[in-house]
GUTOR-601482 format. One record per residue (C-alpha): residue number from 1; x, y, z; residue in three letters. Coordinates in steps of 0.02 Angstrom, whole numbers, plus 50000, padded with zeros to 5 digits. Layout:
<sites>
[site NUM; [X; Y; Z]; ALA],
...
</sites>
This chain:
<sites>
[site 1; [50119; 49725; 49421]; MET],
[site 2; [50250; 49684; 49554]; MET],
[site 3; [50319; 49861; 49558]; HIS],
[site 4; [50149; 49928; 49611]; HIS],
[site 5; [50159; 49825; 49771]; LEU],
[site 6; [50266; 49960; 49851]; ILE],
[site 7; [50120; 50081; 49858]; VAL],
[site 8; [49990; 49954; 49915]; LEU],
[site 9; [50035; 49960; 50103]; PRO],
[site 10; [49980; 50142; 50095]; ILE],
[site 11; [49833; 50129; 49974]; LEU],
[site 12; [49751; 49976; 50051]; LEU],
[site 13; [49726; 50044; 50228]; PRO],
[site 14; [49684; 50216; 50157]; LEU],
[site 15; [49542; 50149; 50049]; LEU],
[site 16; [49475; 50028; 50179]; SER],
[site 17; [49484; 50163; 50314]; GLY],
[site 18; [49392; 50291; 50208]; LEU],
[site 19; [49261; 50162; 50162]; LEU],
[site 20; [49223; 50127; 50345]; MET],
[site 21; [49224; 50312; 50392]; LEU],
[site 22; [49100; 50353; 50253]; VAL],
[site 23; [48983; 50211; 50307]; LYS],
[site 24; [48982; 50262; 50490]; ARG],
[site 25; [48802; 50209; 50520]; ASP],
[site 26; [48829; 50030; 50464]; SER],
[site 27; [48821; 49884; 50584]; ILE],
[site 28; [48983; 49824; 50662]; VAL],
[site 29; [49000; 49652; 50579]; LEU],
[site 30; [49036; 49718; 50403]; PRO],
[site 31; [49165; 49838; 50474]; ARG],
[site 32; [49251; 49697; 50565]; ARG],
[site 33; [49253; 49593; 50406]; ALA],
[site 34; [49329; 49736; 50307]; ILE],
[site 35; [49457; 49774; 50442]; ALA],
[site 36; [49513; 49594; 50463]; LEU],
[site 37; [49518; 49562; 50275]; THR],
[site 38; [49615; 49722; 50241]; SER],
[site 39; [49741; 49691; 50380]; THR],
[site 40; [49766; 49509; 50330]; ALA],
[site 41; [49792; 49564; 50149]; ALA],
[site 42; [49916; 49694; 50210]; LEU],
[site 43; [50014; 49558; 50298]; LEU],
[site 44; [50020; 49453; 50140]; VAL],
[site 45; [50076; 49601; 50035]; ILE],
[site 46; [50210; 49650; 50161]; SER],
[site 47; [50275; 49470; 50165]; ALA],
[site 48; [50291; 49476; 49975]; VAL],
[site 49; [50386; 49641; 49991]; LEU],
[site 50; [50505; 49561; 50116]; VAL],
[site 51; [50540; 49421; 49993]; ILE],
[site 52; [50563; 49548; 49853]; GLN],
[site 53; [50681; 49655; 49956]; SER],
[site 54; [50788; 49505; 50004]; ASP],
[site 55; [50864; 49508; 49830]; SER],
[site 56; [50966; 49655; 49893]; GLY],
[site 57; [50901; 49775; 49760]; GLU],
[site 58; [50838; 49944; 49820]; ILE],
[site 59; [50685; 49994; 49718]; THR],
[site 60; [50579; 50149; 49717]; TYR],
[site 61; [50406; 50201; 49659]; TYR],
[site 62; [50392; 50377; 49587]; ALA],
[site 63; [50219; 50445; 49623]; LEU],
[site 64; [50145; 50533; 49472]; GLY],
[site 65; [50299; 50482; 49372]; ASP],
[site 66; [50395; 50630; 49444]; TRP],
[site 67; [50571; 50563; 49459]; GLN],
[site 68; [50687; 50597; 49606]; PRO],
[site 69; [50752; 50709; 49676]; PRO],
[site 70; [50605; 50820; 49627]; PHE],
[site 71; [50461; 50698; 49643]; GLY],
[site 72; [50391; 50601; 49789]; ILE],
[site 73; [50462; 50425; 49800]; VAL],
[site 74; [50424; 50271; 49903]; LEU],
[site 75; [50580; 50167; 49932]; VAL],
[site 76; [50587; 49980; 49965]; LEU],
[site 77; [50741; 49904; 50045]; ASP],
[site 78; [50761; 49768; 50174]; ARG],
[site 79; [50734; 49884; 50323]; LEU],
[site 80; [50575; 49967; 50259]; SER],
[site 81; [50502; 49799; 50205]; ALA],
[site 82; [50540; 49726; 50377]; LEU],
[site 83; [50456; 49870; 50468]; MET],
[site 84; [50300; 49864; 50359]; VAL],
[site 85; [50285; 49675; 50386]; CYS],
[site 86; [50309; 49696; 50574]; LEU],
[site 87; [50172; 49829; 50577]; THR],
[site 88; [50051; 49719; 50481]; ALA],
[site 89; [50079; 49570; 50597]; PHE],
[site 90; [50055; 49677; 50753]; LEU],
[site 91; [49900; 49758; 50678]; ALA],
[site 92; [49820; 49590; 50637]; LEU],
[site 93; [49835; 49532; 50818]; GLY],
[site 94; [49771; 49700; 50882]; SER],
[site 95; [49621; 49712; 50767]; VAL],
[site 96; [49574; 49530; 50801]; ALA],
[site 97; [49570; 49567; 50988]; TYR],
[site 98; [49469; 49726; 50958]; ALA],
[site 99; [49336; 49625; 50866]; CYS],
[site 100; [49291; 49543; 51033]; ALA],
[site 101; [49201; 49704; 51083]; GLY],
[site 102; [49323; 49847; 51109]; ASP],
[site 103; [49277; 49916; 50938]; ASP],
[site 104; [49099; 49946; 51001]; ARG],
[site 105; [49152; 50064; 51142]; LYS],
[site 106; [49167; 50215; 51028]; GLY],
[site 107; [49137; 50270; 50850]; SER],
[site 108; [49245; 50248; 50696]; ASN],
[site 109; [49371; 50131; 50778]; PHE],
[site 110; [49411; 50024; 50626]; HIS],
[site 111; [49418; 50170; 50504]; GLY],
[site 112; [49540; 50266; 50614]; LEU],
[site 113; [49640; 50107; 50646]; PHE],
[site 114; [49667; 50084; 50459]; GLN],
[site 115; [49715; 50267; 50435]; LEU],
[site 116; [49846; 50249; 50571]; GLN],
[site 117; [49915; 50098; 50479]; LEU],
[site 118; [49925; 50204; 50322]; MET],
[site 119; [50026; 50337; 50413]; GLY],
[site 120; [50144; 50211; 50494]; ILE],
[site 121; [50176; 50119; 50330]; ASN],
[site 122; [50203; 50282; 50238]; GLY],
[site 123; [50332; 50338; 50366]; ALA],
[site 124; [50428; 50175; 50338]; PHE],
[site 125; [50421; 50182; 50148]; LEU],
[site 126; [50446; 50366; 50106]; THR],
[site 127; [50610; 50426; 50034]; GLY],
[site 128; [50571; 50609; 50062]; ASP],
[site 129; [50591; 50710; 50222]; MET],
[site 130; [50436; 50818; 50199]; PHE],
[site 131; [50327; 50667; 50166]; ASN],
[site 132; [50399; 50588; 50322]; LEU],
[site 133; [50325; 50738; 50412]; PHE],
[site 134; [50159; 50715; 50319]; VAL],
[site 135; [50146; 50531; 50365]; PHE],
[site 136; [50193; 50572; 50545]; PHE],
[site 137; [50045; 50691; 50550]; GLU],
[site 138; [49927; 50562; 50474]; VAL],
[site 139; [49971; 50429; 50602]; LEU],
[site 140; [49966; 50555; 50745]; LEU],
[site 141; [49795; 50625; 50698]; ILE],
[site 142; [49724; 50449; 50695]; ALA],
[site 143; [49811; 50405; 50858]; SER],
[site 144; [49736; 50558; 50946]; TYR],
[site 145; [49561; 50489; 50918]; SER],
[site 146; [49607; 50308; 50951]; LEU],
[site 147; [49689; 50353; 51116]; LEU],
[site 148; [49525; 50426; 51179]; MET],
[site 149; [49417; 50288; 51104]; HIS],
[site 150; [49282; 50247; 51231]; GLY],
[site 151; [49305; 50407; 51331]; GLY],
[site 152; [49342; 50427; 51515]; GLY],
[site 153; [49433; 50555; 51623]; LYS],
[site 154; [49602; 50467; 51621]; ASP],
[site 155; [49603; 50445; 51434]; ARG],
[site 156; [49551; 50625; 51403]; THR],
[site 157; [49689; 50693; 51515]; GLN],
[site 158; [49821; 50578; 51443]; ALA],
[site 159; [49759; 50619; 51268]; GLY],
[site 160; [49774; 50806; 51300]; PHE],
[site 161; [49956; 50790; 51355]; HIS],
[site 162; [49992; 50674; 51208]; TYR],
[site 163; [49916; 50797; 51084]; VAL],
[site 164; [50003; 50949; 51158]; ALA],
[site 165; [50176; 50870; 51156]; LEU],
[site 166; [50157; 50802; 50980]; ASN],
[site 167; [50095; 50968; 50913]; LEU],
[site 168; [50252; 51048; 50984]; ALA],
[site 169; [50353; 50909; 50902]; GLY],
[site 170; [50268; 50940; 50735]; SER],
[site 171; [50312; 51125; 50743]; ALA],
[site 172; [50494; 51083; 50779]; MET],
[site 173; [50493; 50958; 50636]; PHE],
[site 174; [50438; 51093; 50513]; LEU],
[site 175; [50570; 51214; 50577]; ILE],
[site 176; [50705; 51080; 50558]; ALA],
[site 177; [50647; 51041; 50380]; LEU],
[site 178; [50653; 51226; 50338]; GLY],
[site 179; [50833; 51236; 50400]; VAL],
[site 180; [50885; 51080; 50304]; LEU],
[site 181; [50799; 51134; 50145]; TYR],
[site 182; [50873; 51308; 50157]; GLY],
[site 183; [51049; 51239; 50173]; THR],
[site 184; [51042; 51092; 50051]; THR],
[site 185; [50904; 51142; 49929]; GLY],
[site 186; [50822; 50971; 49935]; THR],
[site 187; [50712; 50861; 50044]; LEU],
[site 188; [50743; 50696; 49954]; ASN],
[site 189; [50841; 50589; 50076]; MET],
[site 190; [50961; 50516; 49948]; ALA],
[site 191; [50994; 50686; 49869]; ASP],
[site 192; [51015; 50768; 50039]; MET],
[site 193; [51146; 50639; 50088]; SER],
[site 194; [51252; 50693; 49941]; GLN],
[site 195; [51224; 50878; 49970]; LYS],
[site 196; [51273; 50865; 50154]; VAL],
[site 197; [51436; 50777; 50109]; ALA],
[site 198; [51484; 50922; 49992]; ALA],
[site 199; [51420; 51063; 50103]; LEU],
[site 200; [51519; 51225; 50122]; ASP],
[site 201; [51605; 51238; 50291]; PRO],
[site 202; [51516; 51402; 50333]; ASP],
[site 203; [51348; 51310; 50329]; ARG],
[site 204; [51397; 51166; 50443]; LEU],
[site 205; [51336; 51251; 50601]; GLY],
[site 206; [51164; 51285; 50528]; LEU],
[site 207; [51136; 51110; 50463]; ILE],
[site 208; [51202; 51035; 50626]; LYS],
[site 209; [51071; 51138; 50718]; ALA],
[site 210; [50937; 51069; 50601]; GLY],
[site 211; [51000; 50892; 50629]; ALA],
[site 212; [50996; 50913; 50819]; PHE],
[site 213; [50819; 50983; 50808]; LEU],
[site 214; [50768; 50829; 50708]; LEU],
[site 215; [50845; 50720; 50842]; LEU],
[site 216; [50734; 50805; 50972]; VAL],
[site 217; [50580; 50772; 50863]; VAL],
[site 218; [50624; 50590; 50832]; PHE],
[site 219; [50674; 50570; 51014]; GLY],
[site 220; [50501; 50630; 51066]; LEU],
[site 221; [50421; 50501; 50952]; LYS],
[site 222; [50538; 50364; 51014]; ALA],
[site 223; [50518; 50416; 51197]; ALA],
[site 224; [50701; 50446; 51238]; ILE],
[site 225; [50747; 50518; 51408]; LEU],
[site 226; [50703; 50658; 51449]; PRO],
[site 227; [50562; 50657; 51321]; LEU],
[site 228; [50476; 50497; 51378]; TYR],
[site 229; [50366; 50558; 51521]; PHE],
[site 230; [50210; 50562; 51412]; TRP],
[site 231; [50221; 50377; 51365]; LEU],
[site 232; [50177; 50278; 51524]; PRO],
[site 233; [50015; 50372; 51556]; ARG],
[site 234; [49961; 50380; 51373]; ALA],
[site 235; [49994; 50196; 51337]; TYR],
[site 236; [49919; 50132; 51499]; SER],
[site 237; [49761; 50237; 51474]; SER],
[site 238; [49730; 50184; 51294]; ALA],
[site 239; [49610; 50041; 51250]; PRO],
[site 240; [49704; 49876; 51243]; ALA],
[site 241; [49703; 49853; 51052]; PRO],
[site 242; [49760; 50033; 51030]; VAL],
[site 243; [49898; 50015; 51159]; ALA],
[site 244; [49954; 49856; 51070]; ALA],
[site 245; [49966; 49949; 50903]; LEU],
[site 246; [50055; 50092; 50992]; PHE],
[site 247; [50197; 49969; 51026]; ALA],
[site 248; [50256; 50009; 50848]; ILE],
[site 249; [50243; 50198; 50873]; MET],
[site 250; [50406; 50216; 50969]; THR],
[site 251; [50487; 50110; 50834]; LYS],
[site 252; [50435; 50240; 50704]; VAL],
[site 253; [50545; 50366; 50795]; GLY],
[site 254; [50687; 50241; 50809]; ILE],
[site 255; [50670; 50198; 50624]; TYR],
[site 256; [50680; 50384; 50581]; ALA],
[site 257; [50840; 50401; 50684]; ILE],
[site 258; [50912; 50247; 50600]; LEU],
[site 259; [50870; 50306; 50425]; ARG],
[site 260; [50918; 50490; 50440]; VAL],
[site 261; [51076; 50472; 50544]; TYR],
[site 262; [51149; 50329; 50442]; THR],
[site 263; [51100; 50392; 50270]; LEU],
[site 264; [51110; 50582; 50282]; ILE],
[site 265; [51225; 50606; 50432]; PHE],
[site 266; [51315; 50439; 50424]; GLY],
[site 267; [51494; 50394; 50381]; SER],
[site 268; [51485; 50484; 50213]; GLY],
[site 269; [51432; 50653; 50283]; ALA],
[site 270; [51607; 50728; 50290]; GLY],
[site 271; [51633; 50835; 50445]; GLU],
[site 272; [51459; 50791; 50506]; LEU],
[site 273; [51488; 50603; 50497]; ALA],
[site 274; [51409; 50510; 50644]; ASN],
[site 275; [51410; 50664; 50755]; PHE],
[site 276; [51245; 50615; 50840]; VAL],
[site 277; [51292; 50439; 50896]; GLN],
[site 278; [51397; 50489; 51048]; PRO],
[site 279; [51249; 50589; 51113]; TRP],
[site 280; [51131; 50445; 51082]; LEU],
[site 281; [51240; 50324; 51181]; TRP],
[site 282; [51218; 50416; 51345]; TRP],
[site 283; [51034; 50459; 51319]; PHE],
[site 284; [51001; 50276; 51277]; ALA],
[site 285; [51088; 50213; 51434]; LEU],
[site 286; [50993; 50338; 51541]; ALA],
[site 287; [50828; 50285; 51462]; THR],
[site 288; [50872; 50104; 51498]; LEU],
[site 289; [50912; 50141; 51681]; ALA],
[site 290; [50758; 50245; 51717]; LEU],
[site 291; [50647; 50122; 51625]; GLY],
[site 292; [50707; 49989; 51747]; GLY],
[site 293; [50664; 50100; 51895]; LEU],
[site 294; [50494; 50137; 51819]; GLY],
[site 295; [50448; 49955; 51796]; VAL],
[site 296; [50488; 49923; 51981]; LEU],
[site 297; [50375; 50067; 52035]; SER],
[site 298; [50226; 50019; 51926]; ALA],
[site 299; [50067; 49976; 52020]; ARG],
[site 300; [49963; 49927; 51869]; ASP],
[site 301; [49995; 49793; 51739]; LEU],
[site 302; [49967; 49913; 51594]; ARG],
[site 303; [50085; 50042; 51669]; ASN],
[site 304; [50212; 49905; 51696]; GLN],
[site 305; [50207; 49856; 51512]; VAL],
[site 306; [50228; 50040; 51465]; ALA],
[site 307; [50389; 50048; 51566]; TYR],
[site 308; [50447; 49884; 51488]; LEU],
[site 309; [50429; 49974; 51321]; ILE],
[site 310; [50544; 50111; 51387]; LEU],
[site 311; [50674; 49979; 51431]; ILE],
[site 312; [50661; 49914; 51253]; SER],
[site 313; [50679; 50091; 51184]; VAL],
[site 314; [50841; 50113; 51281]; GLY],
[site 315; [50903; 49944; 51223]; THR],
[site 316; [50866; 49983; 51040]; LEU],
[site 317; [50946; 50155; 51047]; LEU],
[site 318; [51104; 50082; 51122]; VAL],
[site 319; [51117; 49977; 50963]; GLY],
[site 320; [51087; 50130; 50855]; VAL],
[site 321; [51222; 50229; 50945]; SER],
[site 322; [51350; 50089; 50922]; MET],
[site 323; [51329; 50116; 50734]; ASN],
[site 324; [51410; 49956; 50671]; ARG],
[site 325; [51342; 49811; 50573]; GLU],
[site 326; [51333; 49683; 50715]; ALA],
[site 327; [51239; 49792; 50842]; PRO],
[site 328; [51122; 49858; 50707]; LEU],
[site 329; [51079; 49681; 50655]; ALA],
[site 330; [51051; 49635; 50838]; ALA],
[site 331; [50935; 49782; 50869]; LEU],
[site 332; [50830; 49737; 50716]; LEU],
[site 333; [50801; 49561; 50783]; TYR],
[site 334; [50766; 49631; 50956]; TYR],
[site 335; [50646; 49759; 50881]; MET],
[site 336; [50539; 49622; 50804]; ILE],
[site 337; [50534; 49530; 50970]; HIS],
[site 338; [50495; 49677; 51084]; THR],
[site 339; [50362; 49753; 50971]; THR],
[site 340; [50257; 49596; 50959]; LEU],
[site 341; [50280; 49540; 51140]; VAL],
[site 342; [50243; 49714; 51211]; SER],
[site 343; [50085; 49722; 51106]; GLY],
[site 344; [50034; 49551; 51169]; GLY],
[site 345; [50065; 49600; 51350]; LEU],
[site 346; [49948; 49750; 51333]; PHE],
[site 347; [49813; 49633; 51271]; LEU],
[site 348; [49849; 49511; 51412]; LEU],
[site 349; [49840; 49648; 51545]; ALA],
[site 350; [49668; 49696; 51479]; ASP],
[site 351; [49608; 49514; 51480]; ALA],
[site 352; [49669; 49491; 51659]; ILE],
[site 353; [49588; 49653; 51715]; GLY],
[site 354; [49422; 49604; 51637]; GLU],
[site 355; [49418; 49440; 51732]; GLN],
[site 356; [49472; 49511; 51901]; ARG],
[site 357; [49321; 49623; 51924]; GLY],
[site 358; [49347; 49778; 52033]; LYS],
[site 359; [49533; 49746; 52057]; ALA],
[site 360; [49556; 49762; 51869]; GLY],
[site 361; [49735; 49771; 51808]; ALA],
[site 362; [49800; 49845; 51971]; ARG],
[site 363; [49939; 49745; 52054]; ILE],
[site 364; [49843; 49714; 52215]; VAL],
[site 365; [49767; 49557; 52291]; PRO],
[site 366; [49591; 49530; 52231]; GLY],
[site 367; [49473; 49409; 52149]; ARG],
[site 368; [49559; 49275; 52046]; GLY],
[site 369; [49543; 49267; 51858]; VAL],
[site 370; [49412; 49154; 51781]; THR],
[site 371; [49540; 49058; 51677]; GLN],
[site 372; [49698; 49049; 51785]; PRO],
[site 373; [49784; 48909; 51689]; ALA],
[site 374; [49765; 48988; 51517]; LEU],
[site 375; [49804; 49167; 51568]; LEU],
[site 376; [49943; 49105; 51681]; GLY],
[site 377; [50024; 49017; 51533]; LEU],
[site 378; [50013; 49174; 51428]; PHE],
[site 379; [50085; 49276; 51570]; TYR],
[site 380; [50229; 49154; 51595]; PHE],
[site 381; [50275; 49158; 51410]; ILE],
[site 382; [50263; 49347; 51404]; GLY],
[site 383; [50364; 49371; 51564]; ALA],
[site 384; [50503; 49251; 51514]; VAL],
[site 385; [50526; 49327; 51342]; THR],
[site 386; [50511; 49512; 51390]; VAL],
[site 387; [50637; 49490; 51531]; ILE],
[site 388; [50758; 49403; 51414]; GLY],
[site 389; [50769; 49229; 51488]; LEU],
[site 390; [50819; 49084; 51375]; PRO],
[site 391; [50765; 48999; 51268]; PRO],
[site 392; [50642; 49129; 51200]; LEU],
[site 393; [50674; 49273; 51081]; SER],
[site 394; [50712; 49406; 51213]; GLY],
[site 395; [50867; 49311; 51268]; ALA],
[site 396; [50927; 49292; 51089]; ILE],
[site 397; [50906; 49477; 51050]; GLY],
[site 398; [50995; 49536; 51207]; LYS],
[site 399; [51135; 49408; 51186]; ALA],
[site 400; [51165; 49468; 51008]; LEU],
[site 401; [51176; 49648; 51067]; LEU],
[site 402; [51290; 49610; 51215]; LEU],
[site 403; [51403; 49506; 51104]; ASN],
[site 404; [51418; 49651; 50980]; ALA],
[site 405; [51485; 49773; 51110]; ALA],
[site 406; [51666; 49828; 51104]; LEU],
[site 407; [51773; 49809; 51261]; PRO],
[site 408; [51757; 49997; 51295]; SER],
[site 409; [51566; 49983; 51284]; GLU],
[site 410; [51543; 49824; 51384]; GLN],
[site 411; [51552; 49893; 51563]; PRO],
[site 412; [51410; 50016; 51533]; TRP],
[site 413; [51303; 49908; 51420]; LEU],
[site 414; [51321; 49743; 51512]; TRP],
[site 415; [51289; 49818; 51683]; SER],
[site 416; [51138; 49925; 51636]; LEU],
[site 417; [51057; 49800; 51518]; LEU],
[site 418; [51073; 49658; 51645]; LEU],
[site 419; [51014; 49767; 51789]; LEU],
[site 420; [50861; 49823; 51689]; SER],
[site 421; [50825; 49641; 51651]; SER],
[site 422; [50839; 49602; 51837]; LEU],
[site 423; [50717; 49744; 51873]; ALA],
[site 424; [50597; 49670; 51746]; GLY],
[site 425; [50615; 49498; 51825]; LEU],
[site 426; [50576; 49565; 51999]; VAL],
[site 427; [50429; 49667; 51937]; ALA],
[site 428; [50351; 49528; 51832]; MET],
[site 429; [50375; 49401; 51973]; ALA],
[site 430; [50293; 49518; 52098]; ARG],
[site 431; [50144; 49558; 51987]; SER],
[site 432; [50123; 49376; 51933]; GLY],
[site 433; [50122; 49312; 52113]; SER],
[site 434; [49999; 49448; 52164]; THR],
[site 435; [49879; 49418; 52021]; VAL],
[site 436; [49885; 49228; 52013]; PHE],
[site 437; [49947; 49161; 52182]; TRP],
[site 438; [49883; 49286; 52309]; LYS],
[site 439; [49713; 49297; 52226]; ALA],
[site 440; [49550; 49230; 52291]; GLY],
[site 441; [49439; 49109; 52198]; ARG],
[site 442; [49388; 49167; 52026]; GLY],
[site 443; [49207; 49184; 51975]; ASP],
[site 444; [49165; 49028; 51876]; SER],
[site 445; [49026; 49124; 51789]; ASP],
[site 446; [49136; 49276; 51755]; GLY],
[site 447; [49196; 49340; 51587]; PRO],
[site 448; [49303; 49222; 51486]; ARG],
[site 449; [49418; 49245; 51338]; LEU],
[site 450; [49319; 49262; 51178]; LYS],
[site 451; [49388; 49176; 51022]; PRO],
[site 452; [49442; 49343; 50947]; ALA],
[site 453; [49536; 49389; 51107]; MET],
[site 454; [49620; 49220; 51110]; LEU],
[site 455; [49672; 49239; 50928]; ALA],
[site 456; [49754; 49408; 50963]; GLY],
[site 457; [49849; 49340; 51113]; LEU],
[site 458; [49909; 49186; 51020]; ILE],
[site 459; [49968; 49289; 50871]; LEU],
[site 460; [50071; 49413; 50972]; LEU],
[site 461; [50133; 49314; 51122]; LEU],
[site 462; [50153; 49156; 51017]; GLY],
[site 463; [50272; 49253; 50904]; ALA],
[site 464; [50413; 49237; 51032]; SER],
[site 465; [50432; 49047; 51020]; PRO],
[site 466; [50418; 49064; 50831]; ALA],
[site 467; [50556; 49195; 50829]; LEU],
[site 468; [50667; 49077; 50928]; SER],
[site 469; [50635; 48930; 50811]; ILE],
[site 470; [50663; 49039; 50656]; LEU],
[site 471; [50809; 49136; 50731]; ALA],
[site 472; [50928; 49074; 50595]; GLY],
[site 473; [50839; 49142; 50440]; PRO],
[site 474; [50780; 49298; 50533]; ILE],
[site 475; [50955; 49344; 50591]; THR],
[site 476; [51022; 49315; 50415]; ARG],
[site 477; [50894; 49440; 50352]; PHE],
[site 478; [50933; 49566; 50490]; THR],
[site 479; [51120; 49547; 50457]; ASP],
[site 480; [51091; 49587; 50273]; ALA],
[site 481; [50976; 49732; 50322]; SER],
[site 482; [51111; 49809; 50432]; ALA],
[site 483; [51241; 49792; 50294]; THR],
[site 484; [51124; 49875; 50170]; GLN],
[site 485; [51078; 50013; 50292]; LEU],
[site 486; [51259; 50065; 50316]; LEU],
[site 487; [51292; 50068; 50127]; ASP],
[site 488; [51226; 50244; 50098]; HIS],
[site 489; [51312; 50257; 49928]; ASP],
[site 490; [51212; 50109; 49862]; ALA],
[site 491; [51050; 50190; 49924]; TYR],
[site 492; [51090; 50356; 49841]; ALA],
[site 493; [51142; 50272; 49679]; GLU],
[site 494; [50982; 50168; 49673]; ALA],
[site 495; [50871; 50321; 49691]; ILE],
[site 496; [50968; 50451; 49592]; LEU],
[site 497; [51068; 50358; 49461]; SER],
[site 498; [50948; 50230; 49390]; ARG],
[site 499; [50780; 50227; 49305]; ASN],
[site 500; [50703; 50062; 49357]; ILE],
[site 501; [50554; 49999; 49262]; ALA],
[site 502; [50460; 49989; 49427]; GLY],
[site 503; [50523; 50159; 49480]; GLY],
[site 504; [50457; 50247; 49325]; ASP],
[site 505; [50275; 50216; 49368]; SER],
</sites>
């Protein structure tokens, strides 16, 4: 029974999503019950998968009993288990907040939400390049509708740009897959890693072109400079629970870069070994710098959080480009932190905007919030941790990454990472003083946090103190994940050289 768990993070949201889409005329309470139950069950399953993966064994599930490299496989290792668990935790906080009323503002919210979870989990678990494309499309189709949930001019315009760019990205993805398949004869990641290492020299230029095209596609998903301009408007226009879930979307692109350029084009790829990382280093630093400028220029809390996500993207990609065990382990810890806190800040910006009346989430003096002490506490926790001040998880993640830098990397990384943190500090202090200190008296009869909204905020923003308290066991897991990620031979052997009882199903 345990080997079937690998497929459940895909099947469970698929079935629950289809059930809610079929019963579109039902009242909202049963849909909320199904969504919350399904997402909570997904979190439990993903936690079990994390425990299972911590044994160090890489296992696979062969769909239809078609064995690799010819069949479709789902692969469980520490990294994929971590990403699925992170997605489930973020989704639970987001869907809880949505149950306070955001799910009523449009049709099919919960069904589409579950289908997006299916696509995200499939992207993390697949061991096949074509099915990575398929799951990308599933999560993107669901995200198109969720982005425009509730309607409005801003959301429609942002959604149009989002759709157009991602359709172009999908076309490039297919072209890149055609090039890679034409040169290697396979789309199984483990098999492709071996074929690339033994490739004829006259085909190196063609496969390098395919690899660079893939980098553009993944860079668009991850929002790397200069491909990030769609993100601030799209994320700040989306409904709060959707924007919170979208905090994992850039991490899907970063995960794809991690997986493809360590496994297929990593140290075992012969003449193509690690050829992308020097490019990533400079693009990551530029993303980090311009994200800091963007957060200073933001005039809306939601837009400010979107630029904070860009800072985190640059920080994570710096770790990817360093391509060693210590920085990879640091970026995995930082990824957990920034995903959950960014999602929580989107929810908090919405709660503040709801209580401020006409001023909304704009960073301008206006009516005070109805619950200044409670929302002020949440804001303080979110600001301290997203900036990277001790003792919360942001400081731990950034300290791990700074400590992992080589002397030749330190001048660039230390200066830009600390300057972007300073920009975040200035921006968060300015917006906090405007919203809470320069505000007028709040309406005592105004809207207050509903229990579901409070639950979502506690889950996501409360994760930062928990990550600090549990930093020891979490960093041990991320250290082991980084070691396993760089051992591409073990991955290939697990998929191609063994028939595991669980993998034969």
